[in-house]
C-alpha positions as CSV (number, residue, x, y, z in Angstrom):
1,M,-48.6,47.5,-32.3
2,P,-47.2,43.7,-33.0
3,K,-43.5,43.2,-30.9
4,S,-41.0,43.5,-34.1
5,K,-38.7,40.0,-34.0
6,S,-35.6,39.9,-32.0
7,T,-33.0,37.5,-33.2
8,I,-29.4,36.5,-31.4
9,K,-26.3,38.6,-33.0
10,T,-24.6,35.4,-32.3
11,K,-24.4,33.5,-35.1
12,V,-22.2,30.5,-36.2
13,T,-18.5,31.9,-38.8
14,E,-16.4,30.1,-41.3
15,K,-13.7,30.8,-39.1
16,S,-10.8,28.5,-38.7
17,P,-11.6,26.7,-34.4
18,I,-7.8,25.7,-34.3
19,G,-6.8,28.7,-36.0
20,F,-8.5,31.3,-33.5
21,L,-6.7,28.5,-30.9
22,K,-3.0,29.2,-32.0
23,R,-3.5,32.9,-31.5
24,L,-4.6,32.7,-27.2
25,V,-1.3,34.1,-25.6
26,D,-1.9,32.9,-22.6
27,K,0.1,29.1,-22.5
28,T,-2.0,27.6,-20.4
29,K,-5.4,28.6,-21.8
30,K,-4.4,28.0,-25.6
31,E,-3.1,24.8,-23.7
32,D,-6.6,23.1,-22.1
33,S,-8.0,25.3,-25.1
34,L,-7.2,22.1,-27.7
35,I,-7.8,19.5,-24.4
36,L,-11.3,21.1,-24.8
37,L,-11.6,21.2,-29.0
38,K,-10.9,17.4,-28.7
39,L,-12.6,16.5,-25.6
40,F,-15.8,17.9,-27.2
41,Q,-15.3,16.1,-30.5
42,K,-14.8,13.6,-29.1
43,I,-17.8,13.4,-26.7
44,T,-20.3,15.3,-29.8
45,G,-19.0,13.4,-33.0
46,E,-19.9,17.0,-34.2
47,K,-17.1,19.1,-36.2
48,P,-16.5,22.5,-34.0
49,K,-17.4,25.5,-35.4
50,I,-16.7,29.4,-34.0
51,W,-19.9,31.1,-33.3
52,G,-19.3,34.6,-33.3
53,T,-15.9,35.8,-32.3
54,S,-14.9,33.7,-29.3
55,I,-17.2,30.6,-29.2
56,I,-16.5,26.7,-30.2
57,G,-20.0,24.7,-30.6
58,Y,-20.5,21.2,-32.1
59,G,-24.2,20.9,-33.0
60,Q,-26.9,23.6,-33.7
61,Y,-30.2,23.9,-31.7
62,H,-33.4,26.4,-33.1
63,Y,-34.6,28.0,-30.2
64,K,-37.7,30.5,-29.3
65,S,-37.5,32.4,-25.8
66,D,-40.3,31.6,-23.7
67,R,-39.9,35.5,-22.0
68,S,-39.1,37.5,-25.1
69,A,-39.8,37.7,-29.6
70,Q,-36.1,36.2,-29.5
71,E,-35.7,33.1,-31.7
72,G,-31.9,32.1,-33.0
73,D,-30.1,29.0,-33.5
74,W,-26.7,28.5,-30.9
75,P,-24.8,25.5,-30.7
76,L,-25.6,22.1,-28.4
77,T,-22.4,22.8,-26.4
78,A,-20.0,24.7,-26.4
79,F,-17.0,26.7,-24.5
80,S,-14.7,29.8,-25.0
81,P,-11.5,30.9,-23.9
82,R,-12.6,34.0,-21.9
83,K,-9.4,36.4,-19.9
84,Q,-11.0,35.5,-16.3
85,N,-11.3,31.7,-17.3
86,L,-12.8,29.2,-19.8
87,T,-16.4,29.3,-20.2
88,L,-18.4,25.8,-21.1
89,Y,-21.4,26.5,-22.3
90,I,-23.8,23.2,-20.5
91,M,-26.6,24.7,-22.0
92,S,-29.6,21.6,-20.2
93,G,-27.9,23.7,-16.8
94,F,-27.3,21.8,-13.5
95,K,-29.6,21.0,-12.4
96,N,-29.3,17.4,-12.9
97,N,-26.2,17.4,-12.3
98,Q,-25.5,19.0,-8.2
99,D,-23.6,15.1,-7.5
100,L,-21.3,16.0,-10.7
101,L,-20.5,18.7,-9.1
102,A,-19.1,18.7,-6.0
103,K,-16.9,16.1,-7.5
104,L,-15.6,18.0,-10.0
105,G,-13.1,21.0,-8.3
106,K,-12.5,23.9,-8.8
107,H,-15.1,26.0,-11.0
108,K,-18.2,28.0,-11.0
109,T,-20.8,28.5,-12.3
110,S,-24.5,30.5,-13.4
111,V,-27.3,29.6,-15.4
112,G,-26.0,27.6,-18.0
113,C,-22.5,28.8,-17.9
114,L,-19.1,26.3,-15.9
115,Y,-16.9,29.0,-15.2
116,I,-12.9,26.8,-14.3
117,N,-9.7,28.8,-14.5
118,K,-7.4,26.1,-15.5
119,L,-8.2,22.4,-16.5
120,A,-5.4,21.4,-13.9
121,D,-8.1,22.2,-11.2
122,I,-11.0,19.8,-11.9
123,D,-12.2,16.3,-13.1
124,M,-11.4,15.6,-16.3
125,K,-13.1,12.0,-16.3
126,I,-16.8,14.5,-14.1
127,L,-16.3,17.6,-16.7
128,E,-16.8,14.5,-19.3
129,K,-19.4,13.2,-18.0
130,I,-21.2,17.0,-17.2
131,I,-20.8,17.8,-20.9
132,K,-22.1,14.7,-22.7
133,D,-25.0,14.6,-20.4
134,S,-25.8,17.7,-20.9
135,Y,-25.2,17.4,-24.7
136,L,-27.2,14.3,-25.1
137,E,-30.1,16.1,-23.0
138,M,-29.9,19.0,-25.7
139,K,-30.1,16.6,-28.6
140,H,-33.2,14.5,-27.6
141,K,-34.7,18.4,-26.6
142,Y,-34.6,19.6,-30.5
143,R,-34.3,16.5,-32.7
144,K,-35.3,17.1,-35.6
């Protein structure tokens, strides 16, 4: 019996990133998110787009999972103002930037996510380098 093709449910939308961020209730999260919006745009040169309900993504690539039949499109880099923290999607992972993470400031990581409570907790120059390095690596890996 053939495997059914599974696709990701989070897709790019036509929603306004600015409109989404302006509706955030938490003042610090809103201000930090507006700073991230500009920072990601400066780094990538890409127009921000809302993916799903709350992810602001830049660029796009198509992937096929090695572990399942799942495939789909996903941003090259992104962030989301979650209730608990600011979640930054560092799609290249963190294996090549442990030295930068050590200098970043207060944060947590998972496989491809960087969790920050507020931008005041971290070094913005280090954050910019982490985002830029990951974006360029992903853009190179998935160039058309």
